[in-house]
C-alpha positions as CSV (number, residue, x, y, z in Angstrom):
1,M,0.0,0.1,0.0
2,I,1.3,3.4,-0.9
3,P,1.4,5.8,2.1
4,V,-0.8,8.9,1.9
5,R,0.8,12.2,3.1
6,E,-1.5,13.8,5.8
7,D,-0.6,17.5,6.4
8,D,-3.4,18.2,8.9
9,H,-3.3,15.8,11.8
10,S,-4.9,18.1,14.2
11,S,-8.3,18.2,12.4
12,A,-8.2,14.5,11.4
13,A,-7.4,13.1,14.8
14,P,-10.7,13.9,16.6
15,L,-12.5,12.1,13.8
16,L,-10.7,8.8,14.8
17,L,-12.4,8.8,18.3
18,T,-15.4,6.5,18.8
19,D,-18.8,8.1,19.0
20,A,-18.8,8.0,22.9
21,F,-15.8,10.4,22.8
22,R,-16.1,12.4,19.7
23,G,-17.2,16.0,20.1
24,K,-16.4,16.3,23.7
25,P,-14.4,19.5,24.4
26,P,-11.5,18.1,26.4
27,N,-10.8,15.3,24.1
28,D,-10.7,17.2,21.0
29,E,-8.3,20.0,22.3
30,I,-6.0,17.3,23.8
31,L,-5.8,15.4,20.6
32,K,-5.2,18.5,18.7
33,S,-2.4,19.6,20.9
34,L,-0.8,16.2,20.8
35,T,-0.9,15.8,17.0
36,K,0.4,19.3,16.2
37,P,4.0,18.3,16.2
38,L,3.3,15.3,14.0
39,V,3.1,17.7,11.0
40,G,6.8,18.5,11.2
41,L,7.7,14.9,11.8
42,E,5.7,13.8,8.8
43,A,7.2,16.5,6.6
44,A,10.7,15.3,7.5
45,A,9.8,11.7,6.9
46,W,8.4,12.5,3.5
47,D,11.5,14.4,2.7
48,V,13.6,11.3,3.5
49,I,11.2,9.1,1.3
50,L,11.0,11.4,-1.7
51,K,14.7,12.6,-1.9
52,R,16.0,8.9,-1.6
53,R,14.0,7.5,-4.6
54,L,15.8,6.8,-7.7
55,G,13.6,9.1,-9.8
56,T,13.9,12.2,-7.5
57,A,17.4,11.8,-5.9
58,E,20.2,14.1,-7.0
59,G,23.8,15.0,-5.8
60,E,24.7,13.4,-2.5
61,Q,21.5,11.3,-2.4
62,L,22.6,9.7,-5.7
63,D,25.9,8.9,-4.1
64,V,24.1,7.2,-1.2
65,L,22.1,5.2,-3.6
66,G,25.3,4.2,-5.4
67,R,26.9,2.9,-2.4
68,V,23.7,1.0,-1.6
69,V,23.9,-0.8,-5.1
70,G,27.7,-0.9,-5.1
71,E,28.4,1.5,-8.0
72,P,30.7,4.4,-7.2
73,R,30.1,7.8,-9.0
74,R,33.6,8.1,-10.7
75,G,33.1,11.6,-11.7
76,R,30.0,11.2,-13.6
77,S,27.2,13.9,-13.9
78,D,24.0,13.3,-12.0
79,A,22.1,12.4,-15.3
80,L,24.7,9.9,-16.4
81,Y,25.1,8.5,-12.9
82,L,21.4,8.0,-12.7
83,S,21.3,6.1,-16.0
84,V,24.2,3.8,-14.8
85,L,22.4,3.1,-11.4
86,K,19.2,2.2,-13.3
87,L,21.4,-0.2,-15.4
88,V,23.0,-1.7,-12.4
89,I,19.8,-2.4,-10.6
90,R,18.2,-3.9,-13.7
91,V,21.4,-6.0,-14.4
92,R,21.4,-7.4,-10.8
93,R,17.8,-8.5,-11.4
94,S,18.7,-10.2,-14.6
95,Q,18.2,-13.9,-15.2
96,G,20.3,-13.8,-18.5
97,R,17.3,-14.2,-20.8
98,T,16.9,-12.3,-24.0
99,I,14.2,-10.2,-22.5
100,D,16.5,-9.1,-19.7
101,L,19.2,-8.1,-22.3
102,L,16.6,-6.1,-24.3
103,N,15.3,-4.4,-21.1
104,V,18.9,-3.4,-20.3
105,L,19.4,-2.1,-23.8
106,T,16.1,-0.2,-23.7
107,L,17.1,1.5,-20.5
108,T,20.2,3.1,-22.4
109,G,17.6,5.3,-24.2
110,F,19.7,4.9,-27.4
111,D,19.1,3.3,-30.7
112,F,20.3,-0.3,-30.7
113,S,20.2,-3.5,-32.7
114,Y,20.2,-6.9,-31.2
115,A,20.8,-10.3,-32.9
116,E,21.4,-13.8,-31.6
117,S,23.7,-16.2,-33.2
118,Y,24.3,-19.9,-33.1
119,P,25.4,-21.4,-30.6
120,A,24.4,-19.4,-27.7
121,G,25.7,-16.0,-28.8
122,W,24.5,-12.5,-29.3
123,R,25.6,-9.1,-30.5
124,A,24.3,-5.8,-29.6
125,E,25.1,-2.5,-31.4
126,I,24.5,0.9,-29.8
127,F,25.3,4.2,-31.3
128,V,25.6,7.7,-30.0
129,L,26.6,6.4,-26.5
130,P,28.5,8.6,-24.2
131,N,29.0,6.1,-21.5
132,G,29.7,3.1,-23.8
133,P,32.2,1.3,-21.4
134,D,29.7,1.4,-18.6
135,I,26.8,0.0,-20.6
136,A,29.0,-2.6,-22.3
137,Y,30.3,-3.8,-18.9
138,W,26.8,-4.1,-17.3
139,L,25.2,-5.6,-20.5
140,L,27.9,-8.3,-20.4
141,K,27.1,-8.9,-16.8
142,A,23.4,-9.4,-17.5
143,K,24.1,-12.2,-20.0
144,A,23.6,-15.8,-19.1
145,V,26.5,-18.0,-18.1
146,G,27.9,-20.1,-21.0
147,T,26.8,-17.5,-23.6
148,S,29.0,-15.4,-25.8
149,G,28.1,-11.7,-26.0
150,T,29.5,-8.8,-28.1
151,V,28.6,-5.3,-27.5
152,V,29.6,-2.8,-30.1
153,Y,29.2,0.9,-29.3
154,S,30.1,4.3,-30.8
155,T,30.2,7.8,-29.7
156,V,29.1,9.1,-33.0
157,S,25.7,8.8,-34.7
158,R,24.5,5.8,-36.8
159,I,24.7,8.0,-39.9
160,T,27.6,7.3,-42.2
161,T,30.9,8.4,-40.7
162,W,33.1,7.2,-43.6
163,T,32.8,6.0,-47.2
164,M,35.2,4.0,-49.3
165,D,36.2,5.8,-52.5
166,S,37.6,2.7,-54.3
167,P,35.7,1.8,-57.3
168,T,36.0,-1.9,-56.0
169,F,34.2,-1.1,-52.7
170,A,32.0,1.7,-53.9
171,G,28.9,2.2,-51.7
172,V,30.4,0.5,-48.6
173,T,30.0,2.7,-45.6
174,G,30.5,2.3,-41.9
175,N,31.3,3.7,-38.4
176,V,34.2,3.7,-36.0
177,F,33.3,1.7,-33.0
178,A,34.5,0.1,-29.9
179,S,33.7,-3.6,-29.5
180,V,33.6,-5.5,-26.2
181,T,33.5,-9.3,-26.5
182,N,33.1,-11.2,-23.3
183,R,34.6,-8.4,-21.4
184,A,37.7,-7.9,-23.7
185,L,37.8,-4.4,-25.3
186,G,38.8,-3.8,-28.8
187,F,38.7,-0.8,-31.2
188,G,38.6,-0.6,-34.9
189,L,36.8,0.5,-38.1
190,G,33.7,-1.6,-38.9
191,S,30.0,-2.2,-38.8
192,C,30.2,-2.1,-42.6
193,R,27.1,-2.1,-44.6
194,A,26.7,-2.2,-48.4
195,A,24.5,0.7,-49.7
């Protein structure tokens, strides 16, 4: 059950009395005086609840949440750190299924492609990715044991970043990318597609 915020305890408290005691002068005043300090206490409690939620935390509160999930800030901005924390939480709930990998990829908020290969392998390509190493690391942590995963990411958009001028390879375009296969990082030119 989601708690409801009550800002006026003094007027609500006498309504909780049974009929035998409701409306009697000393009871109403005593309850109002006893419940008046609860307004400040409830405001402080709601402050703790709301500022420690993943969607509303910022600054130091994000650092505390990062310590809870075991992911240090490492100089990231609040927005980038929040996206990494969401990935970490989702990955830790992963069972290594395809749907889990797709959920992690969707959390990045960037365009991606995903393909499975035989036997027990997959490849994910993500473009325009400012925190590629973070996402590649956590995506590979989400995969099932015994599967082979490759994460290809680029910091440039999916649009053509280079084109071959040779008549033999006319129309071949591609992107500069970084590739992470089973936690081993490599760089190169690739992701080639014929026009």
